[in-house]
Residue frames as qw, qx, qy, qz and C-alpha x, y, z in Angstrom:
[[0.957, 0.260, -0.107, -0.063, -11.29, -8.19, 2.53],
 [0.654, -0.571, 0.429, 0.248, -8.10, -10.07, 3.44],
 [0.246, 0.679, -0.595, -0.353, -5.14, -10.40, 1.12],
 [0.959, 0.104, 0.247, -0.090, -5.15, -13.67, -0.85],
 [0.302, -0.636, 0.600, 0.381, -1.55, -14.71, -1.56],
 [0.504, 0.093, 0.803, 0.304, -2.64, -17.14, -4.30],
 [0.419, 0.763, 0.326, -0.369, -4.75, -14.58, -6.21],
 [0.168, 0.764, -0.415, -0.464, -1.96, -13.39, -8.52],
 [0.162, -0.260, 0.914, 0.265, -0.91, -16.89, -9.55],
 [0.432, 0.429, 0.775, -0.170, -4.51, -17.98, -10.08],
 [0.395, 0.818, 0.135, -0.396, -5.27, -15.03, -12.37],
 [0.047, 0.654, -0.632, -0.413, -1.97, -15.41, -14.26],
 [0.286, -0.044, 0.947, 0.139, -2.66, -19.10, -14.88],
 [0.461, 0.606, 0.590, -0.268, -6.22, -18.38, -16.05],
 [0.302, 0.830, -0.156, -0.442, -5.02, -15.75, -18.52],
 [0.054, -0.520, 0.787, 0.328, -2.20, -17.92, -19.84],
 [0.384, 0.158, 0.910, 0.013, -4.39, -20.99, -20.28],
 [0.444, 0.711, 0.422, -0.345, -7.06, -18.94, -22.02],
 [0.352, 0.866, -0.166, -0.315, -4.76, -17.18, -24.49],
 [0.118, 0.665, -0.717, -0.170, -1.78, -19.49, -24.98],
 [0.786, -0.042, 0.598, -0.152, -3.24, -22.98, -24.96],
 [0.850, 0.452, 0.254, 0.093, -1.80, -25.07, -27.76],
 [0.376, 0.850, -0.302, 0.212, 1.47, -23.12, -27.90],
 [0.879, -0.208, -0.166, 0.395, 4.99, -23.88, -26.65],
 [0.200, 0.849, -0.117, 0.475, 6.26, -20.39, -25.83],
 [0.741, -0.436, -0.245, 0.448, 9.18, -19.87, -23.43],
 [0.322, 0.519, -0.078, 0.788, 10.71, -16.63, -22.19],
 [0.362, -0.505, -0.553, 0.555, 10.30, -14.01, -19.51],
 [0.009, 0.806, 0.239, 0.542, 8.77, -10.63, -18.83],
 [0.427, -0.202, -0.431, 0.769, 10.55, -8.35, -16.37],
 [0.098, -0.775, -0.412, -0.469, 8.23, -5.67, -15.01],
 [0.295, -0.049, -0.393, 0.869, 8.63, -2.57, -12.88],
 [0.138, -0.779, -0.612, -0.007, 5.96, -0.62, -11.01],
 [0.068, 0.558, -0.065, 0.825, 5.50, 3.09, -10.54],
 [0.381, -0.300, -0.738, 0.468, 5.37, 3.26, -6.75],
 [0.068, 0.184, 0.220, -0.956, 3.93, 6.78, -6.68],
 [0.523, 0.090, -0.293, -0.796, 1.13, 6.18, -9.19],
 [0.557, -0.070, 0.781, -0.274, 0.73, 2.53, -8.12],
 [0.821, 0.484, 0.149, -0.262, 0.66, 0.80, -11.48],
 [0.848, 0.103, 0.307, 0.419, 2.81, -0.79, -14.13],
 [0.063, -0.823, 0.231, 0.515, 5.62, 1.47, -15.34],
 [0.494, 0.619, -0.511, -0.334, 7.15, -0.80, -17.96],
 [0.898, -0.124, 0.420, -0.040, 8.21, -4.27, -18.97],
 [0.139, 0.593, -0.711, -0.350, 11.01, -5.97, -20.89],
 [0.929, 0.160, 0.175, -0.284, 9.90, -8.97, -22.96],
 [0.089, -0.569, 0.789, 0.214, 12.56, -11.62, -23.58],
 [0.803, 0.242, 0.519, -0.167, 11.30, -14.05, -26.21],
 [0.425, 0.027, 0.670, 0.609, 12.22, -15.33, -29.63],
 [0.181, 0.198, -0.207, -0.941, 10.86, -13.05, -32.37],
 [0.380, -0.189, -0.756, -0.498, 8.33, -15.62, -33.62],
 [0.320, -0.442, -0.776, 0.317, 7.00, -16.03, -30.07],
 [0.005, -0.326, -0.194, 0.925, 6.60, -12.24, -29.74],
 [0.305, -0.008, -0.519, -0.798, 4.38, -12.39, -32.82],
 [0.430, -0.345, -0.826, -0.118, 2.21, -15.08, -31.24],
 [0.249, -0.408, -0.576, 0.663, 1.99, -13.14, -27.97],
 [0.133, 0.234, -0.062, -0.961, 0.82, -10.05, -29.87],
 [0.369, -0.087, -0.682, -0.625, -1.59, -11.96, -32.14],
 [0.463, -0.400, -0.791, 0.024, -3.24, -13.68, -29.20],
 [0.239, -0.791, -0.077, -0.558, -3.44, -10.37, -27.30],
 [0.789, -0.372, -0.377, 0.313, -1.37, -11.82, -24.44],
 [0.433, 0.150, -0.185, 0.870, 0.98, -8.83, -24.27],
 [0.237, -0.467, -0.087, -0.847, -1.85, -6.34, -23.77],
 [0.745, -0.489, -0.325, -0.316, -3.83, -8.55, -21.40],
 [0.762, -0.191, -0.394, 0.477, -0.79, -9.42, -19.28],
 [0.232, 0.250, -0.174, 0.924, 0.11, -5.74, -18.88],
 [0.480, -0.492, -0.169, -0.706, -3.46, -5.03, -17.77],
 [0.842, -0.377, -0.385, -0.003, -3.31, -7.94, -15.32],
 [0.620, 0.005, -0.349, 0.702, 0.05, -6.85, -13.90],
 [0.060, -0.407, 0.054, -0.910, -1.31, -3.34, -13.40],
 [0.685, -0.482, -0.235, -0.492, -4.29, -4.74, -11.49],
 [0.854, -0.240, -0.391, 0.247, -2.13, -7.06, -9.40],
 [0.399, 0.209, -0.292, 0.844, 0.23, -4.23, -8.47],
 [0.331, -0.450, -0.002, -0.829, -2.74, -2.15, -7.32],
 [0.828, -0.377, -0.350, -0.224, -4.16, -5.14, -5.42],
 [0.752, -0.089, -0.406, 0.512, -0.88, -5.77, -3.58],
 [0.188, 0.292, -0.202, 0.916, -0.40, -2.09, -2.81],
 [0.493, -0.495, -0.161, -0.697, -3.94, -1.71, -1.46],
 [0.873, -0.404, -0.267, -0.056, -3.32, -4.52, 1.01],
 [0.089, -0.839, 0.490, -0.219, 0.16, -3.27, 1.90],
 [0.989, -0.133, 0.050, -0.035, 1.13, -6.94, 1.77],
 [0.806, -0.099, 0.186, 0.553, 4.63, -6.32, 0.56],
 [0.014, -0.811, 0.164, 0.561, 6.94, -3.64, -0.69],
 [0.301, -0.157, 0.769, 0.542, 7.76, -5.77, -3.77],
 [0.552, 0.615, 0.303, -0.475, 5.64, -4.45, -6.62],
 [0.394, 0.655, -0.540, -0.352, 8.09, -5.44, -9.35],
 [0.734, -0.195, 0.647, -0.068, 9.01, -8.87, -10.63],
 [0.140, 0.349, -0.784, -0.494, 9.27, -11.41, -13.39],
 [0.849, 0.199, 0.278, -0.403, 6.79, -13.61, -15.23],
 [0.092, -0.401, 0.849, 0.332, 8.35, -16.68, -16.77],
 [0.860, 0.270, 0.018, -0.433, 6.73, -18.80, -19.46],
 [0.191, -0.384, 0.889, 0.160, 8.08, -22.30, -19.93],
 [0.049, -0.157, -0.909, -0.384, 6.30, -24.08, -22.79],
 [0.323, -0.449, -0.350, -0.756, 3.34, -21.76, -22.17],
 [0.613, -0.575, -0.523, 0.142, 3.14, -22.53, -18.45],
 [0.056, 0.783, -0.103, 0.611, 3.39, -19.36, -16.39],
 [0.649, -0.446, -0.425, 0.446, 5.11, -18.59, -13.11],
 [0.036, 0.868, 0.007, 0.494, 5.42, -15.23, -11.37],
 [0.658, -0.294, -0.377, 0.581, 7.92, -14.02, -8.83],
 [0.096, -0.973, -0.104, -0.185, 7.66, -10.68, -7.03],
 [0.742, -0.022, -0.141, 0.655, 11.04, -9.04, -6.53],
 [0.211, -0.779, -0.073, 0.586, 12.53, -5.77, -5.31],
 [0.495, 0.859, 0.000, -0.133, 13.14, -3.31, -8.15],
 [0.105, -0.765, 0.613, 0.167, 16.93, -3.59, -7.77],
 [0.574, -0.103, 0.808, 0.088, 16.73, -7.35, -8.44],
 [0.639, 0.641, 0.422, -0.051, 14.60, -6.81, -11.54],
 [0.242, 0.922, -0.257, -0.162, 17.08, -4.22, -12.83],
 [0.335, -0.532, 0.760, 0.164, 19.97, -6.68, -12.29],
 [0.642, 0.232, 0.729, 0.054, 18.06, -9.37, -14.25],
 [0.491, 0.829, 0.194, -0.182, 17.24, -6.86, -16.97],
 [0.238, 0.878, -0.405, -0.093, 20.86, -5.99, -17.61],
 [0.628, -0.352, 0.688, 0.093, 22.27, -9.50, -17.09],
 [0.796, 0.338, 0.467, 0.185, 23.54, -11.44, -20.12]]
């Protein structure tokens, strides 16, 4: 099966629409992969405290981590890129994802 470059955005949008419809959440999730184990290593969630509560209540935090783990494995299996880390941004509950080298994610994590 060939690598589908739109797969990650399609799945992210499906998850976000399913779990966050009717909300106005904005923030970002910085995530890093374990390149040896090929999976999610950790994530930093940057949201207002009330939005974190909504994300937990709607199970978005758990489901997004599961999705990111799957997407990292998908990308690694296709050897499509060496970028297995990145950022998910929510802007009024609309999601966007950007894959980045780990060094860029670390710079974003410690910025501000």
